[in-house]
Structures are given as structure tokens and as C-alpha cells.
N, C-alpha and C positions, 0 to 999 in steps of 0.2 A: 465373522465369515471364515471358513478354515481355508487356510493357503493348500492346494493340491500339492506342491513343492515340498510340503513339510510331513507329506504320507510315510509311512517307518517304511523303511527298505524290508524290512521283516515280513511287510505286510502287501509286497508289491508281488508281482506277478513274474519278475524276470527273479526274484529272489525262493518263491514257489516252483517254477520252471525249472531251475537249475536243481534243485532237491528232489523233484521228481526225475528227473534226465538223471543222476547221480545215480537214484537206486535202480531205475531200471537199467542201468550199465551193472551194475552191482551184481543185481541178481544176471543176468546174461553170463556175463564174468565167469560167476561161479559154477551155475549150470550145466552150460554149454561147453566152456574152454576149463574146468575146472581150476579159474585162480579165483585167490580170494582178493577181494577189492575194499579196502579197506576205509571204508564208508567215513565214518567218523570222524578219523584221521582228516582226510580231504574235508570234509564239511568245516572241522576247526580252523583248517589251512587258510579257505575260502574266506572264513569268519574275520581272520587275523588280516589278511589282505585288504578287506572290505576297511574295517577300523584303520589300517594305516593309514590307503586311499582320505579315508572322511580327513584325518586327520593334520595332512600333507595342506589338505585343500582347504581347513578354516576351523578347523575344529569342532564337536558336538554342540555346542553352544551356538554358534553364528549360524543363522539363517541364510539358505542358498539365494544371493542378489541376484539382480540379473546381471551384474556385472562378472560372477561366477560360472564358468563353466566345465561342469565334470560329465564325464561320457557322454559328451553331446555337443552338439553342433551350435554356433547361434551366431549373429549381425549384432554388433552394439554399438549407438550410436552415442555422439557427443551429450552427456548430461551435467551439468557441474555440480550435478552433487556427487557423481561417481568418479571417483580418483585413484583409485586402484582396481584393474584385471587381471583375474587367474583364471588359466586351464589346466587343466588338469586329465590329460587321458580325452584330449577333447580337441577340438575346433572352433576358431571364431575368426570375426573380421570387428575390429575395431575404429569406425570413423570419427575423426578428430578435424575432418573438414572444414566443418560450422563452427569450429571452436571460436569465441571472444578472444581478442587481442589482450593479451592480459594488463593490465594496469600495476599490478605488484605481482613478487616472484611466488610463482605457482609450482607446487611438486605431485606428480604421477606415479604411478608405477604399474609394469606390465609383465606379467611371471605365466611364464609356461612351463610345465611340466610334463615331459612324455606326452607331446601332443604339436597344435602348431597353429601360429596367432596370425593375422597379418593388420596392421597398422597401418592405418592412411591418416596424413597429417598434411596440412596447409604450408606452404612454404614461405605463405607470408604473415604466417605468425612466428615471432620469435622462441624458436625452443633448442634446447641442448638434451641432447639424448644419449645417456649413457647403456653402452650395449653390453652389458656383462653375459659370458657361456661359461658352461661347465658339461662338456660333453653334447653339446648342443649348436647351433647356428644362426644366427644374424645378418640379414642382409639387408643392408641402407643403400641408400642412389649411390653414394660413392666407394662403400666399402662393403666388405664382408669380413663377419668373426665369424671364426668358427673354433670348436676345440676347449681350450681354455683361456680367458685371461678376461681383459676391457680395453674399450677403446669409445670413441666419442664420434657423435655427428649432429651436425647444426643445423637449420634452414639458415637459408638466403637473408633472412631477416635478423639473425640471432646478432646481437653486439651485446659485447661485453658490458657488465655496469647497466645495462638497462634492464627492467622489467623483462621477465622471459618464461616460459613454462620451462622445468626441468624435471625429463620422462627418464627413470632407472627403467630399462628394459632388462629380465632376466631370461633366460631361456637353459631350464636343465633337462637334458636328453629332448629335447624338441628345440622348434624351429620357431622363428618369428621373423617376417618378410615387412621392412618397411617401405612405406609408397607414399612420394613424395608428388604434390599436384600443387598446380599454380591456379591463382585465380584468373 
């Protein structure tokens, strides 16, 4: 059974709607205001922007999983199979509150590019969060990081040398809010 999410962008209503609007604006500008609108150049520019966003969000070969949010909004719950969450031009809430306490070290990653993300964690789970920003901001319960650089946040259950979750968060022209809750 085909997945609706794999439908080509070029056959979507959004694509054709934008094309029809651009043609209409071009005709109105030329006939009413005597301004020539370079329709093909604009179309080519929009196509390049689309391809660039597609590459940033994971390339052409990888299918959009439920842990990738592009031009939309979503809420994601913890799933052992998902260890990377990506947001590009969208917003998401990732709820890791019901995550199992790790028996060995685990690595996870959350990336936000031109969007916003909310990360809900459980303070009872040993976690060390690396917060990286480039023209973005990350808010943790006890510290904020904005602009450029890296800082770290640990939950109260985190102990050096014990099994823990190593979570890398990256905000590039975006924001991430980390909310820590207790049982």
C-alpha cells in the first residue's frame, strides 16, 4: 500500500497552487501595471529553494519518518526505535517522559533548523544533554544558551560513569525548550 507521505511535491496541490498564483500575478503585473515579471526565473528560484530544504532535511533517498518534521507541526512520543528527531521550518514536541531507564549508554539527537522544538524529559532518568546553538537558542530548566556555542545540562539522576542517555541538541536559526518533569 503506498504511503501518502511519499507523494511527489510536484503533484501536490501546494505546488500547483503556487504555480497558478505566480502565473496570475505575472499576467496582472504585465497587463495592468506594465511590469514584466520573470516567471521562469522565480519558478527556478523556488525549485532551488525546495531542493535545498529537501537536502537539509535528509536528502532525496530517505523517506520522511514520523521523527522528521518539515513545514508542519507534530507531537512525537518516545519510541525505542527513534533516536534522532529533526525539525526543519516547523515545530514539534518530543515527549521522552515515559522513556525507560537505560541499562547501557544510549545516544540521541534533536536538530532544529529554522523552527522550534519542545523536549519533555524525565528528571528521574539519567541524562546528559549537550546544547549546541548557531544563531539559535536552547532553554533548559537551569540555563539558557543563545547565539553561538555549547553548554551542558544534566538531570538530577545523572551520575558520571553510570549508564545514561547522551542527548545532543542542535538549534540552527531555531529554538529548543527543554522541560524537565519528575515522577
